[in-house]
N, C-alpha and C positions, 0 to 999 in steps of 0.2 A: 040344635041350639048352635050359635056363632061359635068361631073360632076365639072372639076375644073373650066369650063367655068360658070356653073348655079350657083356654093356657092356665088360668089360675088353679083351676083344678087338677092341670096336669104337670105342673112346676111349680114348686115354691119360688117367690120374687128373688129371695138372694141366691139362688142357684139360676136363675135367667141372667142375673148382674153377672154372675161368674163367666159365664158360656160367653155372652155379646163383648167381655174384656178380652178373653183368650181369642175370640174372632178377630177383635182389632188389633190387638198386640202380633198374630200371627200375620196380618197383612202389612203389618210395616216392617218387616225382613229388608235390610239394606241390599242393597240390589245395582250394578255397575252394565253400563250400556253396551250391547254387544258391538265388539269394533271387527271391523273388516281388517284381515291379515292376508297375506303382510303387505306393511306399508312402503312404499318405494319412493327413494329421495337420491337427491344429486350431490356428488361431493363438493363442500364447501357451501352448500346452502343451510338454511334453518329449517326446523320443523318443529311441531307440538304431537308427541304422542298423545290420545286422547285418553282420557277417563273420569265420564261421568256418571257419578253414582247419586241413588235417588230411592225414594222409601225409606229415608229414615226418621225417627220419631218426633224429632223437636224439629220447630222451624219458626225465627231463623236458627240457623247452626249456630251452634258454644262451640268455637274452633279451640277452644281445651280440651275439648272432647273428642276431637277429630287426631287421627293420626294417617299419614299417606306414607308407603315407602314404594319406592322405585327398584326395582332388582334386575340386570342383566347377565343372561347367560349364554355363550358363544359355544360353538361343536368343540374348542379346544381348550374352555377354563371353566371353573366353577362357576357357581351363580353367585355374582357379586352386587354388592349395593352401589346404587345409582346417585339417589338421592332421596332424604329423610326429612319430615317433617313430622315433629314429635308433641304438636298442640300449641308450642310455645315459639320453638327454634327450626329455622330452615338450615338443614347442612346437605350442602352438594358433594357428593364425592366424584362427579363428573365436572370440570371445569367449563365454568359458563351457563351451567342449567340451572332452572330456576321454576317456582310454581309461587305466583300472586295469590297473596291473600283474599285479594277479593275476589279472582276466581272460587276459590275456595270457600269462602261464602257463598255462592252461589252453587254449592256440589260439583265443581267441576277442579279435577286435581289431574288434570295433563299438564306434562313435563316438558317444558322448552328446551331443546338441546339446538344453541348455535352452533356455524362451522363445520359440519358434518364431517368425520374422519372414517375412515375404512372400520377402523377401531371400531366404531359405534356400531356396526353390524351386531345385530344377534336377535334373541328372543326375549322382550322385557316384560317384567310383571308389574303388575299395579295391585297393590295390597293396600286395601282403606278400612279404618277402623272407627265408626261413630258410637263410641261406649253406647251397648255393651256390644252391640253387634258388627260383625265385620263381612268383606266380602272383596274378590279376587278376580282381574281380566289380567288376557297376556295377549300381546300383540308381537309381531314378526318385523323386523326392521331391516331391510336391505337396503344398501348404498350401491350407487352406481357413478360410473364416470363417462361422460358422452366421448366416443371417438373423435378423431380429427382427420379428415381425410385430404390426399394432398396426391401430385401425378408425377411423373417424370417429366413429362412431356404435356403441354397444351395442346400444342398440333402437330401431327406428323405428317411431313410431305416425303411422300414415295413413289418411287417407279414400277409399276406392273411387274410382278413375279418376283420381288425382291422381299424380304423380311426382314423384320425389326420389332422389336420390344418395348412395352411399355408398362412401368412399375408402377402401382396403387399403394402407396403408403397409409397404413391405420394404425394412428400413435393415439396412448392417454387414453386407452379405454379400460373400463375394469365391470365386472368380471370376465374373465375368459369363459366360454368362446365368444367369439363374432363368427357372422357370415359374410364371407364376400362373393360375389357374382358379380362376372362380366359379363354383360348382355351387349347386342348389337342393334341399331336402329340403322336400317335402310333408308334410302330417300322416299320409297314409298311406304314408309312408316310400320315397316315388319320390325317382329323384335324376334330376337333368337339367341337364346344363352348358348354362355361360349363354357364349356366347362373342358373339353380336351386340348384347349390352346393355353390353358392357365396352369400355374407352379406357385403353391402358399409357403412363404419360408416357415419356421417353427415360430411360435408367439414368443418375445424376449421382454422378462418381466424386469422392472425398471426399479428403482429407489423408490419411488415415492410410490409402491404399490401396484401400478397401472401397466399396461402391456401394450407392445408395438408389434406389428407384424405387417409384411410385405409380401402383394400378389402380384405374380407376372404374368401379360397377356402377350403372347406372340403371335403378331400382324402378318399379313401376307397377300395382300391386295391381286385379285387375277386379270383386273381390267381396268381401265379407266371410269366403267360404269361404277365403280364404289366410291369416286369421289363424291367428299362432303358425307359422308357415312359416320354416327356417332357412333363413340364405344364408351361404355358407362360402368363404372366400377360402383356397385349398389352394395351398399351396407346394411346389414339388420344386427339389430344390437338391443339389451334388454333396457338399454337406457332410453332407445330412440320411439318414441310412436310412430314416426311415418317414414323413418328409417333414411339413409344418407346417401347423397349420389356426387360422383367427380366424374366427368366426363371428358374425352377428345377428341378432334374432328379430325378424321382422315382424309387429305389432299393427294389426289393420284393423278399426276403427269405423266404425259408419253413421253416416250425416249427423247424423240427430238425437242421436247420444251425442257426435258428434264436436262438435257445437254446443251442446251442455250443458257438455262439457270446455272448449271456448273459453270460453264463459259463468264458468264456476265459476273459471277462471285469471284471467280480466278482475276478477272479484269479488274476488278473493285479491290482485290487484296491486294492485286501486283499495284495499283496506284496509290495506295496507302503506304505501302512500303517504299515506294518511292518517292512520296512527300516527305516520309520520315527521314529517309538518306538523306535526302535534298537538304531539309532543316535541319540535320546534325552537320554536314560538310558546311553549309552556311556558317552556323554558331563558330565552327573550327576553325572556316577561314578567314571571319573577322577577328579583327584583333581587339584585346578589351584590354584596358590600362589598367596596371594593379592600384590599389589604395591602401598607403602605408601611413600605419600608424607613429606616433609618437615615440622614444626610447622610452622605457619606464625608468621612473629614478627611484635611486637607492642611497642610503647613508652609507658610505665607505669608512670604514675602518683600516687603519694601515695591517696589510697584511693580512687580513680577513677575506675569503673567495666570498664573489656575490657574483649574481647572475642576473641579467638583464636584460630585456626581450624586445624588437621589435617586428611588426606584424604586418604581413603583407598579403592582401587579399583579393580575390577575383579579378586574376588575371588570364589572360588566354594570347599567344601560346603558351605553351611548356615552358622554354629557354629563358631562364633568367639569371643575371648576373648580381653579385652582391660583392662590394668592398668595402672594406673596414680600414679608417685611419686613425693614428692619434695624432693630434694637432696636424701636420701637413704631412708625414710619414705614414706610406701606405704597411699597413700589418700584413692583407692578404687580399687574395682576390678568390671568389667560388664562384662556379658556373652548374646551375642543374644539368644541363645533359654532360657537361663532363663527369660529374661526380654521383651519377645515376645508378644506383645500385637496381639490378633488372631484377630480383628477388621481391614480391610484394608483400607487406606485413599483412595487410588484409585486404579485403577486395580492391579499397580505396587508397589506400595509404602507401607511399613509396619512402624507404629510409634514403637517406643521401649521406655517403660517404665519399673519402674519408672527412674531419673536420676541418675546416680552415685556419691555418696558425696554430697545429700542433708543436711547432718548433720552438714555441714560444710558453713561458710559463707564465706570465703577465696576462695575456690576452689571448683569446680564442672564439672563433667563430663556430654554431653548429646549426644551422638550419634544416629542417624537416619540411618537405613538400606533399602536400595531399589533396587530392581530388575531390572537388566541392560540384556534384550532382552532375557529375560527368563532362559536364560544359567548360567550369572554371577550375582555377587551381588556385590555393593559398598557401603560405610559407611561413613558419613559427622560426623564427630566429634567434637563436639563445645567445648573447656574448657574456662568456664568461669572462670575469676579472680579479686578479688577485692582487690590490692596489698597493702599491708602495707609495711613501710620502715624496720621497727624491723625484721620482718618476710622474706619478700620476696627479698631483695636487696640484690644480689650476689650469689640466692638459684639457684639449676639449676631443671627445670621441667623434668620430664622423662614421654615418654608415649611408653609403652611395648605391644606389638601387637603379639598375639599367633593365631596359624590357624594350624588345620591337616595337610595341606599341607607343614609345615615348620617342619625342625629339630630343629631348635633353635630360639626364638624369635625375632622381630625386632624391635629395638630401636631407638626413636627420642629423639632430646633433644632441650633445648631451656635454654638460660642461661637470668634470669631476670636482670633486673636493674631498680630501682624503684627512680624516682624521685620526688622531694622533694619543691616545689614551696615555695618560704618564705610568711610569712602571715605579714601584716603591719596592725600597729595600732597607730595613731596620736594624740598626747594630746596637749593641750597650757598649760604650767605649772602654770601661772599664775591665769588662768582662770578670769580675770576680764577685764573692760572696761581699754583702753591704750589711752596715749596723745600723741603729738609730742615732740619727744627727748626722749622718754621713751625708755624700751630693750624688746622687745620681745624674750619670751624663747618657742622654740616649741621644743617635743621631740616626736621620734616615736620609736614604740617596735616592731622590726623584729626580729621574731620568726618560729621553726618548716620547717627550711631547711638545708638540705644537698647538696654538701659538705661546709665547714665552710667558705670558702672566698667570700666577696660580697661588692657591691660597691655601695651606696648612694650618690645620687644627689640633692641637694634643690635648689627649682625655686620659684622667685616671679614674675608669671605671666610665661614669656617666658627668663626671667634671671637668669642664676645661680647665684647664690649667697654663695652655698658652696659646696665641692666634699669629699668624706669621702673613704676610703676604709677599711673592717672591717675583722678579724679574729674571726668568731662565737664563743662564748661561749657554752661548750655540757652541755646537758640535761640529765637526766635520760635514756629516749628512744633514747638517740644519734643522736638525732637532735641538732641545733644549734641555738642560739639566739644573737642578738645583738640590744643594746641602742644607737640610733643615735638622736644629738641633733643640735641646730641651734638659735644664737643669731642675733638679728638684732635690731639696732638702728631705730626708728620708725618717717619717714619724713612726712610731710602731704600729699603728692602724694602716701602714700602707704596703705590708706584706701580705702576699696572695691576691692583691688587687693588678689589675690588667691596665697597662699604660698602651694607648694606642696613636698610630699616626693616621690622622683623615685627611685627604687631598680634594679640594675643589676644584674644577678644572672646566674650560668653557663647553667642551663637547660631552664629557663623564665624571662621573664621581667614582673611582675605581675602589675596590674592596679596600680595607685600611690593614695595615700591619698592626700587630701585637706583641706586647711583650708584658710576661708575668714576674712580678717580685717575688721570687721564692721565700716562704715563711721559714725563720730561723727557730732552732729549738729553744720553746719558754725559757726553760731553765737557765741556760747559757743567755738569752736575752736578760731576764730580772738578774742576775748577779751582776751582768756586767752593768746594767743600771743602778744597782745597790754599789757600785765598785765605784760610780762615777759620783752618786750621792754623798758617798762619804768621804771622797777625795774633795770635794765641794766644800764639806763640813768641816776636815780638818784645816782646810784653808781658811775658812771664816774665824 
């Protein structure tokens, strides 16, 4: 009997269907491809941690029945979630991480990690659920930083039987340790490792998490036959596939050649020094004429101190004479050498004392000299003025500059115009209490102003009650004065108001002066008004 004839007798039909269904279900268990671990990556680069799952029941995948959860565990922390896809939403816990939906549809839940940092290093777990099955895989990620190599010398020139050191700097690598090996390559292509002649410092951890270390090699050639030998600093590290090498070439000269080189170097150095000294002396001996600015302009008020400046630039030699004149009268004469203070304020600035014209209260010269880039001098000359109308108005201030480079002096002029703002004094002529209906007489003395035209406005609060224009009378000092007055019949509402005298002058408008009409007792005021009304009624 054949097997096809035997099976129906051995198993019922329903039992066979159940057995084959169980076999197909067991064959569809969810799985993840094996991942080679660890995965190595470089600091600052991007990477994808693989997680390829297969043998799921439905095809194509229904993403609403899929969840992918990535976690990470380091040796120092507990397991933490990095990324989670719940079937609908993507929830990244690590900044910049993502899983494309298009790859999930293909059964690939690989995690993209951009701009890797040392904090990304650890063991990652990929948990995948395709309802109702689940699978898990693990992978270790190692982050490295490549070392940078540099030498203290690119070529060593030595004499036989002399000793010299060369340093190999290895910076910016991670993790520690790193292997540093000095190797000598002779002209005959012989390779020899140099262990006894080296010394390595303790690695130093930088703030960015990388390490720095220095290896020092001592070199002592025995003969000129070692001329042209190459010394290489060879570096081995986890981040390097083929290692890293920095080399220096040895140049060995005979004693005679070495002495010749030394004498040539000395000669060249002496020549350079001689040229520099000659250039400096040349510039110091050649005279440079000063550049003089105009005297700065200012508005001068009577008795108010002001400072104007006259700047003198780029002159040589140091000797400079400055004279100050008011009209044709010489006020003072100042010389940089005679008034030089030997103490330096900074490395390039010399303070010059005493000040010129200290015996005067109205005019004084205050120069300060500075050195400009060794070869030139500058002078800032301050002129302090306390203007007096009777002396300085209309006068001419003159600064005379004398220097060895000049055939004739340089002159700078400033015409002075002194403004004299008026001064106000307000008085109450009667100086007594007032009643309603009485006449108020106020007087304002306005004096010490120039020119003589002046306008006076009288206010009651904001209301103008008088406008006056005057030509002032002259006093002995050449300034003007006027007397301005105002009369006003007092009303009941005037009590408590402010009466002001406001002056407008050509140069300025000084602060107005004020007088307040004090309020009277209302009862007494009312009774006086009643008496006045009764008396008027009796008269009628």
